[in-house]
ZAVOVEX-13807 format. One line per 10 residues: their letters; for each residue x, z, y negated of N, C-alpha, C. Coordinates in steps of 0.001 Angstrom, whole numbers, plus 500000, padded with zeros to 6 digits. Layout:
// residues N
a	X/Z/Y/X/Z/Y/X/Z/Y; ...
END
This chain:
// residues 405
mtqadiklat	244577/367410/842847/244301/368932/842306/243673/369092/841608; 242457/369989/841410/241845/370225/840174/242071/371381/839748; 241396/371606/838541/242131/372818/837743/241334/373960/838627; 240199/373762/839317/239536/374988/840209/240528/375455/841389; 241239/374352/841930/242412/374666/842804/243487/375705/842388; 244002/375457/841197/245116/376041/840328/244595/377542/840066; 245545/378418/840708/245639/379577/840498/245959/380162/838762; 245796/381257/838403/245825/381520/836684/247541/381256/836288; 248164/382352/837273/249632/382120/836554/249826/380181/836085; 249784/379475/836950/250209/378189/837377/249234/377201/835921
hlihhpyqap	248141/377714/836221/247365/377399/834885/247569/377608/833277; 248023/378921/833040/249015/379356/831803/250253/378475/831869; 250899/378076/832656/252096/377346/832608/251749/375744/832314; 251020/375299/832714/250425/373809/832822/249197/373885/832015; 248688/374416/830978/247504/374587/830419/247212/373176/829551; 246079/372672/829548/246176/371346/829316/246121/371034/827719; 245934/371938/827109/245290/372120/825871/246917/371723/824982; 246734/370466/823885/247587/369985/822976/247015/370238/821604; 247974/370902/820796/247107/370983/819580/247483/370002/818704; 246521/369794/818106/246342/368128/817252/247453/368188/816123
aafegpqpav	248250/366660/816337/249445/366614/815327/249701/366738/814154; 248551/366458/813690/248291/366189/812256/248420/367380/811131; 249644/367832/811568/249732/369416/810824/251019/369527/809980; 251035/369472/808521/251979/369176/807524/251896/370616/807224; 253300/371402/806552/253538/372304/805965/254694/372259/805151; 255253/372962/804302/256648/372822/803265/257634/372845/804065; 257579/373748/805597/258759/373525/806484/258822/372895/807501; 259918/372210/808333/259934/371567/809317/259870/372673/810445; 258739/372056/811354/258401/372823/812643/260123/373135/813370; 259853/374170/813941/261007/374804/814812/260694/374100/816166
hkastvffen	261720/373495/816566/262015/373151/817798/262731/373890/818954; 262635/374208/819976/263444/374805/820845/263233/374420/822121; 264315/374063/823074/264153/373455/824405/265414/373136/824739; 265463/373556/826248/266692/372982/827026/266597/371745/827487; 265108/371967/828370/264748/370687/829250/263982/370237/828237; 264040/368750/828216/262976/367658/827502/262220/366937/828801; 261124/366900/828456/259726/366306/829748/259846/365081/829143; 260092/364212/830410/259849/362598/830367/258626/362149/830431; 257754/360895/830161/257054/360681/830571/256809/360087/832329; 258039/359529/832570/258198/358822/834080/259394/358843/834152
vqamrerrwl	259848/358478/835554/261238/358068/835972/262034/357291/835059; 261270/355988/834434/261618/354813/834108/262159/355181/832495; 261094/356150/832291/261214/356717/830540/262800/357684/830375; 262781/358166/831406/264045/359157/831821/265160/358426/831668; 265264/357352/832219/266638/356592/832242/266532/355290/831282; 265703/355482/830455/265907/354603/828962/265488/355311/827777; 265776/356605/827912/265508/357015/826686/267274/357373/826232; 267960/357103/825081/269009/357266/824570/268959/358563/823275; 270268/358931/823436/270151/360270/822231/271184/359833/821285; 272262/359282/821292/273432/358819/820443/272854/358440/819148
dkssytyglh	272087/357550/819330/271551/356943/817845/270134/357781/817495; 270037/358575/817966/268768/359922/817597/267319/358892/817508; 267167/358156/818335/265834/357348/818512/265084/358057/819754; 265440/358863/820364/264806/359569/821378/265342/360970/821616; 264865/361545/822716/265449/363173/822744/265857/363341/824697; 266740/363671/824859/267043/363828/826415/267534/365422/826966; 267833/365772/826074/268233/367466/826319/268740/368238/825175; 268078/369173/825366/268236/369926/823911/269521/370148/823466; 270554/370129/823951/271754/370391/823407/272036/369128/822793; 271301/367947/823009/271287/366565/822327/270823/366288/821055
gtpttytlee	269980/367461/820856/269156/367305/819735/267616/367618/819796; 267266/368024/818607/265682/368242/818837/265497/367681/817485; 263986/367543/817408/263384/367199/815494/263793/368042/814553; 264134/369021/814999/264580/370419/814125/266164/370019/813651; 266623/370069/814543/268238/369473/814293/268489/368340/813909; 267863/367302/814277/267847/365615/813730/267595/366017/812236; 266518/366648/811852/266015/366347/810410/267126/367323/809690; 267614/368478/810441/269087/368872/809559/269886/368146/809425; 270525/367506/810374/271520/366549/810197/271386/365757/809202; 270103/364926/808793/269758/364083/808070/269811/364152/806541
rlatlegglq	269611/365747/806399/269221/366077/805025/270805/366920/804263; 271543/367140/805242/272856/367486/805085/273871/366510/804914; 273803/365177/805610/274077/364140/805558/273967/363246/803826; 272863/363588/803729/272330/363332/802128/272950/364286/801078; 273255/365136/801739/273592/366399/800532/274888/366022/800135; 275379/365536/801408/277189/365202/800992/277571/363867/800495; 276532/363021/800965/276950/361498/800497/277561/360859/801601; 276908/361206/802753/277439/360864/804142/276170/359965/804686; 276442/359427/806358/275807/358432/806966/275295/359536/808293; 276083/359991/808671/275989/360852/809700/276353/362068/810090
cllvpsglaa	275788/363099/810529/276319/364633/810591/276028/364897/811616; 276635/366006/812320/276696/366330/813851/276663/368194/813332; 275860/369022/814250/276068/370332/813952/276758/371028/814948; 277537/372072/814418/278294/372812/815461/277950/374157/815137; 278430/375359/815892/278000/376849/815762/278761/377636/814884; 279714/376880/813765/280567/377669/812792/281268/376265/812267; 281692/376962/810904/282620/376168/810490/283890/376057/810755; 284447/377041/811590/285633/376463/812495/285702/375995/813339; 284290/375825/814283/284022/374792/815268/284045/373619/814679; 283312/373318/813623/283602/371812/812660/285182/371605/812450
iattslallk	286074/372284/812108/287486/372056/811997/287846/371618/813549; 288115/372506/814538/288170/372444/815601/287858/371333/816543; 286207/370931/816643/285697/369929/817164/286537/368489/816475; 286914/368633/814920/287125/367237/814463/288764/366960/814915; 289157/368181/814817/291209/367679/815394/290957/367444/816705; 290171/367970/817612/290369/367903/819175/289836/366365/819255; 289037/365892/818321/288190/364530/818549/289232/363561/818133; 290242/363966/816985/290832/362546/816413/292319/362498/816714; 292701/363781/817828/293996/363804/817813/294275/363904/819367; 295684/363426/819806/295663/363536/820967/297381/363909/821479
tgdevlvpdn	297896/364074/822326/299378/364148/822827/300047/363220/822196; 301429/363696/821223/302300/362792/820829/302033/362636/819512; 300381/362855/818943/300144/362523/817289/300582/363611/816798; 300686/363649/815045/300941/364617/814522/299962/365138/813434; 299595/366225/812899/298370/366558/811683/299346/367268/810678; 298879/367026/809534/299563/367530/808615/298004/368043/807570; 299028/369549/807290/298061/370490/806752/298239/371213/805631; 297568/371357/804547/298143/372188/803423/298568/373539/803355; 299616/374057/802631/299923/375188/803258/298982/376517/802947; 297963/376000/802061/296782/376783/801410/295616/376595/802006
vygpnktite	295651/375834/803113/294361/375763/803918/293562/377114/804362; 292385/376757/804959/291408/377856/805589/292338/378408/806564; 292933/379616/806199/293647/380565/807974/293507/380015/809038; 292167/380149/809651/291749/379770/811117/292453/378389/811543; 292331/377372/810317/292694/376038/811018/294247/376164/811200; 294884/376947/810149/296396/377324/810686/296529/377608/812566; 295741/378386/812398/295584/379237/813579/295245/378333/814913; 294444/377548/814569/294030/376512/815612/295400/375378/815769; 295644/375027/814659/296553/373777/814794/298258/374377/815344; 298395/375692/815364/299615/376593/815819/299134/376704/817216
gelahfgith	298101/376986/817936/297737/377384/818902/297207/376247/819997; 296113/375875/819971/295029/375167/820923/295763/373908/820767; 296218/373220/819060/296591/371603/819390/298057/371633/819421; 298863/372431/819278/300047/372641/819902/300225/372598/821384; 299633/373256/822458/299560/373594/823743/299100/371975/824086; 298378/371420/823322/298314/369850/823834/299438/368775/823861; 300247/369207/822886/301595/368769/822360/301076/367825/821156; 300526/368609/820290/300275/368081/818953/300991/368446/818110; 301944/368091/816866/302698/368482/816293/301901/368506/815372; 302654/369740/814052/302189/369623/812778/303020/369784/811874
qyydpmsved	302887/369615/810474/303746/370109/809367/302690/370428/808214; 303474/371311/807756/302757/372011/806275/303142/371175/805052; 302060/370735/804345/302713/370321/802821/302125/370704/801793; 303124/370770/800659/302629/371424/799156/301254/370625/798690; 300259/371259/798895/299231/370766/798464/299243/370582/796997; 300365/371128/795942/299937/370629/794602/301201/369627/794114; 301211/368647/795550/302404/367541/795474/302303/366420/796187; 301530/365550/795644/301039/364156/796139/302610/363592/796951; 303468/363751/795991/305141/363383/796881/305616/364263/797824; 305317/365125/798206/305806/366071/799229/304896/365615/800311
laakitpatk	303393/365330/800091/302644/365126/801172/303011/363310/801755; 303475/362775/800887/303886/361432/801327/305436/361206/802184; 306173/362350/801842/307344/362537/802158/307309/363155/803875; 306190/363785/803965/305801/364273/805301/304955/363640/806307; 304939/362434/806140/304260/361609/806961/305275/360376/807391; 304905/360410/808739/305426/359893/809742/305105/359032/810602; 305638/358181/811558/304903/357361/812354/303671/357873/813177; 304255/359426/813706/303302/360166/814364/301952/360514/813934; 302045/360444/812638/300865/361174/811453/299734/360446/811823; 298684/361042/812023/297593/360494/812686/296042/360909/812130
lvwleapgsv	296479/362326/811219/295690/362948/810496/296230/363788/809203; 295163/363744/808049/295561/364716/807344/294568/365566/806934; 294590/366822/807042/293521/367883/806370/294060/367911/804918; 292735/368146/804085/292436/368490/802777/292048/369400/802358; 291969/370132/801278/291511/371450/801123/291268/371321/799538; 289821/371299/798823/290043/371470/797426/288837/372498/796961; 288850/373438/796296/290272/373954/796173/291076/374643/797561; 292243/375411/797275/292971/375964/798331/292002/377581/798778; 292321/377746/800287/292131/378930/800270/292379/380016/799531; 291807/381107/799107/292207/382324/798710/292810/381808/797061
tmefpnlveq	293837/381416/797267/294822/381113/795740/294273/380158/794709; 292913/379137/795608/292328/378426/794540/292889/377115/794130; 294140/376772/794235/294688/375732/793763/294061/374331/793793; 293686/373401/792798/292962/372256/792919/293833/371187/793045; 293803/370417/794300/295034/369373/794526/294385/367866/793623; 295625/367079/793895/295209/365713/793069/294073/365134/794574; 293356/365127/794513/292561/364899/795602/292297/363115/795918; 292303/362881/794465/291965/361255/794448/293399/360692/794818; 294336/360708/794443/295997/360696/795004/296030/360768/796262; 295776/362145/796857/296176/362498/798175/295475/361542/799134
vrlcrdkgit	293942/360920/798800/293152/360167/799365/293394/358987/799199; 294153/358609/798479/294760/357408/798385/295908/356814/799304; 296632/357605/798813/297777/357606/799582/297673/357505/801141; 296326/358245/802006/296431/358203/803369/295884/356968/803501; 294792/356526/802584/294232/355229/802958/295037/354224/803069; 296082/354008/801995/297003/353087/802154/297787/352789/803198; 298236/354016/803800/298705/354717/805106/298183/354230/806113; 296794/353813/806317/296100/354226/807405/295815/355353/808028; 295765/356252/807285/295717/357801/808141/293979/358296/807811; 293657/358959/808954/292280/359582/808527/292475/360874/807782
tvldntwgag	291588/360859/807186/291444/362075/806284/290428/362919/806305; 290577/364149/806380/289393/365342/806568/289460/366567/805437; 288366/366294/804851/288391/367309/803595/287247/368517/803986; 287870/369998/804103/287193/370926/804350/286325/371248/803100; 284849/370822/803117/284168/370639/801959/283288/372028/801485; 283512/373033/802302/282964/374266/802077/282282/374547/800161; 283824/374742/799930/283735/375159/798510/282836/374033/797462; 282988/372814/797500/282339/371804/797038/280656/371759/797385; 280738/371713/798778/279019/372066/799233/278099/370654/799142; 279194/369724/798574/278259/368293/798199/277648/368418/797153
lafnafdllg	277937/369520/796130/277399/370016/794640/278280/369890/793463; 279838/369947/794228/281023/370184/792912/281165/368324/792877; 281355/367444/794043/281494/366311/793739/281254/365681/794606; 281505/364340/795134/281124/363596/796352/282016/363285/797065; 282620/363887/798163/283980/363958/798712/284092/362281/799308; 282695/361719/799459/283090/360113/800209/282932/358943/798934; 282870/359671/797577/282997/358564/796367/283871/359502/795332; 284673/359458/795638/285650/360453/794613/285676/359709/793170; 285747/358210/793296/285672/357955/791613/284158/357525/791098; 283383/357874/792051/282085/357490/791142/281749/356132/791593
dgtlgvdvta	282932/354994/792187/282270/353637/791952/282431/353061/793425; 282431/353691/794717/282191/353641/795879/283416/352958/796702; 284727/352875/795719/285836/352658/796011/286908/353749/796901; 286664/354981/796857/287594/355541/797387/287031/357124/798046; 287267/357207/799234/286720/358567/799831/287274/358994/801127; 286958/360369/801388/287692/361023/802588/286639/360351/803911; 287334/360024/805185/286709/359706/806071/286108/360735/806788; 286022/362299/806878/285554/363048/807276/285450/364298/806609; 283977/364791/806463/284085/366253/806054/283904/367458/807102; 284110/368529/807043/283784/369572/807374/283318/371028/806755
haltkypsgg	282615/371081/807331/281381/372103/806014/280786/373639/806867; 281324/374414/806621/280750/375861/807029/279387/375917/806276; 278799/375790/806870/276990/375899/806365/276808/377227/806625; 277494/378142/806877/277487/379653/806854/277660/380227/805268; 277937/379203/804609/278395/379636/803260/277034/378959/802392; 276895/378500/801336/275869/378156/800473/274927/377408/801293; 274961/376388/802201/273706/376350/802961/272864/376605/803720; 273417/378065/804308/272545/379257/804802/271964/380204/803436; 273172/380388/802649/272732/381199/801249/272193/382810/801763; 272135/383034/803092/271590/384333/803255/272794/385585/804099
gdvlmgsiit	273682/384935/804231/274596/385838/804957/274392/386179/806240; 273397/385195/807061/272878/385508/808310/273094/384449/809371; 273809/383459/809198/273691/382322/810079/275340/381961/810140; 275468/381567/811442/276742/380995/811398/276301/379434/812230; 277078/378543/810991/276983/377120/811828/277900/376396/810629; 278235/375307/811169/279156/374262/810520/278414/373037/810847; 279193/371885/810157/278763/370299/810331/279773/369424/809777; 279775/368207/810729/280926/367337/810634/280182/366128/810205; 280639/365443/809224/279805/364469/808398/280610/363225/807925; 280111/362234/808496/281093/360995/808149/280401/359637/807507
rkqplhmrik	280645/358649/807407/280275/357402/806611/280722/356170/807850; 281363/356632/808433/281618/355196/809106/281179/355540/810927; 280559/354373/811252/280005/354816/812514/280756/354585/813954; 282159/354097/813757/282895/354009/815006/283413/355715/815223; 284092/356311/813826/284394/357364/813845/283436/358357/814072; 282423/358569/813648/281285/359049/814001/280810/359663/815328; 280821/358130/816350/280845/358227/817597/282078/358721/818002; 283420/358448/817662/284428/359162/818164/284297/360969/818401; 283833/361000/817164/283768/362969/817194/282460/363430/817965; 281419/362207/817943/280201/363096/818373/280210/363097/820148
lchmrlglgv	281160/362147/820889/281183/361941/822284/282130/363238/822661; 282979/363497/821449/283810/364829/821805/282823/366129/821882; 282218/365917/820809/281295/366950/820361/280053/367331/821724; 279702/366151/822363/279113/366322/823389/279696/366561/824751; 280712/366207/824762/281759/366830/825903/282519/368471/826111; 282167/368614/824738/282666/370374/824279/281327/371152/824759; 280060/370202/824819/278777/371434/825014/278526/372165/823801; 278763/371375/822618/278133/372246/821398/276692/371958/820803; 276032/373003/820715/274921/373055/820085/274727/374719/819090; 273386/374206/818376/273083/375380/817536/271480/375350/817679
sgndaeavlr	271202/376916/817494/269738/377190/818040/268734/376676/816834; 267445/376353/817699/266729/375948/816487/266005/377223/815657; 266311/378523/815580/265980/379339/814631/267034/379381/813488; 268397/379058/813891/269368/379112/812716/269015/377650/812247; 268800/376848/812802/268528/375375/812052/267593/375588/811059; 266276/376183/811524/265155/376210/810953/265778/377048/809440; 266224/378341/809646/267096/379011/808404/267786/378194/807248; 268647/377272/807625/269225/376453/807070/268306/375719/806053; 267508/375081/806983/266556/373936/806088/265967/374549/805529; 265274/375906/805514/264587/376621/804571/265633/376769/803280
slpsiglryh	266477/377228/803693/267608/377744/801979/267831/376312/801308; 268177/375033/802268/268584/373864/801477/268109/373395/800368; 266597/373676/800046/265667/373582/798894/266953/374115/797573; 266807/375206/797745/267178/376460/796570/268803/376017/796954; 269749/375278/797432/271244/375405/797137/271395/375340/795988; 270998/374225/795097/271603/373880/793895/271301/374959/792613; 270346/375449/792873/269797/376709/791682/270981/377859/792436; 271365/378371/793386/271947/379196/794067/273137/379203/793419; 273887/377644/793664/275261/377402/793460/275647/377437/792166; 274644/376974/791368/274993/376835/789961/274965/378186/789278
aqdraarqla	274014/379146/789700/273790/380202/789076/274986/381727/789576; 275484/381040/790700/276814/381773/791371/278140/381114/790610; 277941/380053/790373/279169/379661/789218/279093/380025/787894; 278012/379953/787503/278076/380845/785943/278112/382397/786150; 277958/383038/786862/277948/384179/786928/279639/384479/787176; 280394/383613/788376/281915/383877/788408/282541/383428/787322; 282215/382447/786274/283260/382111/785536/283127/383428/784169; 281966/383870/783638/281827/384812/782874/282228/385864/783566; 282992/386332/784932/283546/387775/785015/284854/387158/785260; 285336/385846/785974/286596/385613/785695/287278/385552/784061
qwlatqsavv	286284/385192/783436/287089/384993/781925/287291/386444/781454; 286264/387426/781788/286241/388950/781566/287450/389578/782000; 287825/389389/783307/289039/389891/784280/290187/389661/783996; 290231/388441/783021/291476/387736/782519/291623/388708/781112; 290771/389416/780393/291272/390211/779280/291788/391586/779471; 291813/391943/781242/292098/393305/781345/293779/393711/781984; 294324/394748/781807/295786/394606/781485/296005/394555/783019; 294865/395230/783973/295632/395294/785545/295785/394218/786143; 295494/392833/785286/295247/391577/786145/296292/390552/785128; 296964/390038/786020/297758/389386/785268/298087/387626/785571
qvlhpampea	296860/387544/786356/296215/386007/786634/295065/385740/787176; 294203/384891/786597/293109/384740/786965/293105/383042/787766; 292850/382992/789607/292781/381897/789852/291174/381335/790153; 290806/380513/789183/289628/379808/789156/289735/378524/788576; 289409/377499/789338/289749/376319/789180/289041/375646/787853; 287944/376072/787176/287465/376220/785790/288342/376205/784954; 289069/377262/784976/289608/377861/783862/291141/377150/783617; 291315/376888/782234/292413/375942/781591/293948/376055/782323; 294309/377579/782561/295467/377908/783140/295659/378169/784443; 294556/377596/785228/294820/377612/786594/295314/376490/787181
pghahwkqlc	295818/376766/787989/296647/375865/789119/295657/374505/789563; 295974/373329/788957/295379/372219/789152/294317/372089/788129; 293943/372653/787468/292464/372670/786811/292405/371301/786142; 293617/370283/785660/293280/368924/785447/292662/368467/786523; 292951/368740/787996/292410/367862/788811/290891/368214/789256; 290321/369645/788997/289384/369841/789050/288450/369068/787809; 288778/369056/786819/288169/368440/785865/288129/367180/785829; 288807/366283/786073/288791/364923/786717/287655/364729/787761; 287588/365582/788950/286711/365351/789775/285226/366013/789750; 285252/367045/788856/283849/367744/788957/283305/368315/787786
arngegvaag	284330/367616/786664/283665/368009/785393/283866/366814/784472; 283327/365219/785040/283359/364279/784420/282318/364367/783129; 281434/365274/783327/280431/365251/782026/280085/366675/782256; 280295/367109/780790/280043/368576/780588/280946/369366/780982; 280337/370786/781034/281716/372060/781594/282050/371876/783101; 281063/370662/783710/281718/370776/785278/281041/371670/786550; 280841/371420/787628/280692/372277/788851/281764/373050/789444; 281496/374331/789997/282775/375085/790592/281703/376212/791625; 282316/376362/792717/281581/377388/793458/281810/379137/792500; 281214/380075/793115/280978/381019/792801/282045/381899/793338
lfsvviderf	283501/381384/793276/284335/381790/794269/285646/381954/793247; 286727/383219/793254/287754/383435/792639/288538/384355/792849; 289871/384372/792526/290433/385267/792610/291074/385792/791636; 292295/387070/791526/292867/387487/790556/294223/387973/791315; 295001/388294/790327/296282/388889/790785/296982/390075/789991; 296481/391071/791175/296595/392524/790087/298135/392738/789841; 298794/392958/788885/300025/393511/788360/300656/394111/789688; 302128/393387/789896/302850/394119/790835/303053/395485/790597; 303177/395995/789293/303498/397566/789465/302577/398254/789816; 301239/397996/790312/300344/398880/791095/300614/398531/792709
dqaavdrfcd	300948/399047/793565/301179/399211/794843/299669/398821/795643; 299994/398415/797018/298968/398086/797842/297653/399178/797954; 298389/400638/797913/297352/401750/797950/296360/401948/796778; 296986/401404/795395/296151/401254/794335/295073/400254/794304; 295613/399079/794876/294841/397630/794826/293446/398201/795957; 293988/398688/797559/292852/399029/797969/292039/399949/797524; 292560/400829/796820/291631/401765/795873/290731/401505/795125; 290952/400107/794491/290076/399487/793613/288993/398647/794203; 289471/398298/795640/288336/397589/796129/287446/398513/797015; 287800/399725/797201/287139/400802/797783/285993/401413/796871
slqlfkigys	286318/401593/795509/285808/402242/794448/284933/400863/793724; 284779/399867/794293/283795/399219/793521/282399/399381/794940; 281248/399191/794110/280044/399921/794512/279203/399015/794826; 278800/397610/794204/277910/396616/794306/278920/395438/795007; 280132/395374/795051/280747/394406/795567/281108/395042/797443; 280682/394255/798224/281126/395086/799566/282169/393991/799925; 283149/394943/800843/284141/394443/801439/283684/393653/802731; 284287/392248/802581/283859/391634/803705/284179/389911/803410; 284578/389251/804569/284525/387901/804413/283469/386938/804029; 283504/385821/804250/282616/384802/803832/282363/384831/802045
wggpvslvvp	281286/383849/802231/280689/384060/800659/279757/383096/800337; 279007/382996/799562/277626/382211/799544/276242/382616/799556; 276522/383803/799844/275498/384664/799884/274774/385619/798742; 273700/386172/799047/273338/387201/797580/274164/388394/797322; 274695/388915/798231/275687/389814/798241/276970/389770/797422; 277292/390250/796583/278958/389821/796020/279924/390549/797172; 281021/389868/797098/282097/390562/798250/283317/390793/797521; 284381/391526/797872/285743/391408/797697/286835/391938/798970; 288093/391152/798962/288672/390971/799709/290254/391253/799130; 291305/391897/799634/292678/391966/799133/293258/391126/799841
yelaemrsra	294418/390632/799489/295342/389670/800874/296571/389912/800608; 297175/389868/801590/298833/389895/801459/299163/388135/801545; 299308/387724/800582/299962/386281/800277/300697/385972/801358; 301865/386967/801109/303365/386411/802163/302837/386142/803406; 301901/386854/803886/301505/386636/805445/300851/385354/805809; 300250/384435/804522/299308/383560/804829/300288/382193/804414; 301259/382355/803743/301924/380864/803295/303414/380955/803837; 303661/379202/804027/304785/379403/804788/306121/378777/803828; 305381/378616/802641/306199/377859/801593/306307/379037/800129; 307031/379134/799387/306688/379681/798176/305796/379290/797197
tphikpgtvv	305345/379794/796340/304057/379741/795984/304728/380103/794044; 305438/379513/793922/306065/380100/792308/304570/379593/791240; 303684/378803/791240/302679/379012/790649/301637/380301/790472; 301926/381027/791416/301242/382404/791488/301770/383399/791001; 301793/384312/790189/302507/385189/789722/302653/386470/790479; 303826/387175/790601/304059/388261/791290/302679/389270/791617; 302302/389848/792066/301241/390753/792409/300203/390729/793602; 299319/391528/793945/298326/391304/794985/297259/390142/794588; 297102/389798/795389/295647/388461/795140/294599/389472/795768; 293540/389476/795159/291983/389831/795399/291064/388653/795197
rfaigleevs	290295/388569/796118/289284/387542/795992/288024/388189/795914; 287182/387236/795104/286019/387963/794688/284836/386721/795227; 284120/386968/795692/282630/386196/795896/281361/386718/795070; 280981/386099/794274/279653/386561/793242/278602/385904/794026; 277996/386979/794102/276889/386777/794879/275298/386531/793544; 274407/387157/793550/273105/387110/792948/272462/388069/791939; 273481/389271/791768/273086/390144/791059/273544/389874/789680; 272814/391011/789129/273012/390705/787242/274543/390660/786833; 274885/389940/786231/276331/389873/785815/276763/390893/785445; 275809/391541/784285/276232/392834/783735/276562/393992/784547
dlqadmaqal	275775/393908/785656/275747/395105/786589/277382/395019/787418; 277553/393401/787769/278733/393382/788729/279639/393662/787695; 279964/393343/786409/281035/393630/785715/281265/394945/785191; 280251/395923/784914/280302/397603/784753/280550/397908/786271; 280237/397335/787135/281436/397848/788454/282227/397736/788739; 282894/396416/788215/284501/396157/787873/285159/397222/787250; 284524/397382/786168/284970/398268/784974/285619/399644/785276; 284541/400395/786021/284424/401682/786787/285594/401513/787801; 285603/400369/788651/286724/400531/789635/288225/400589/789331; 288201/399491/788224/289521/399255/787130/290008/400391/786940
aqafa	289097/401438/786347/289474/402604/785900/289693/403825/786696; 289106/403538/787740/289649/404743/788862/290968/404585/789504; 291360/402873/789649/292496/402947/790661/293606/402293/789898; 293427/401995/788613/294340/401474/787497/294969/402567/786271; 294145/403604/786280/294295/404103/784972/295652/404762/784335
END
């Protein structure tokens, strides 16, 4: 068949022109495909995707997603990475891959709320049992371990209340008992500490990290994505095969957005850290605030553990996230009025983006055990964006005056 025999519509689809390959720019190219073409049938039969040596189908990876996975593994100190559609998908996929009927999973009581939801829902439906342990007591974690315990979830710091656990001893305990550990590493983001090398000498680390790339790696508040990172190949392959069977994938444009943001993640993380500390310290002086929950503040629960892990040199590193406890003399309506009166802080979940956020929480609805280290009152969480700190402080001041005068 000659070109002259082919009609226009077909010619446009099968056009012979190929752009020259020697193009290089600041950002990786975006490859989007479901179907991947093979040179011939033999090539189709021989190609392998499990080791990223080639491409077989868009769901199994493209040059764009492979590139993002490799860079994220480097960011967190891992060797292998899988991309999933959200941070919660990273949590769900990891638990589903590593647990089976009759197994038990241990979860910190201050874990990210949706992790509890899937533990009590889908995992329980599959005959997987669970216990919640006190994140601030290594002894309680040890007491909860049974012969059925196959997985321990870790979180540093805890969700909303920001307690920083003794992560080193938690991991050491689980390693000595041969139990797989998974850390929700969204807060640390690979910048506050190396989850795979907690002591800095290569002798101790978690087995898996789950990361909501929605937060700091994206940085724009406009992408949903997650990652699962490992250092052990057999463990990675176990999760990867489950990942494949579940049919999980991410879009090329979303992968591009995260790749574009990664070079600035350190600048953004440190800027939001500095701003959050300044605002947290100022809020500690306000009469309506009875407690500030920020791991870098000396009086915060678990500060010594944060210092051990994140502040070996200098002032240390922390995310731009903290909570305060509003005095119990103010009712929920007053707390809601405070949040509603803020003008620069938007009411919304997530964090790590350019816009500062605020959310009030009902702590009693989130915890299954007492929290004596949290003073009585209502917890309000702040996620600091990239606005000028002086403007954010002025906004807080006017809202405090309106709600708690």
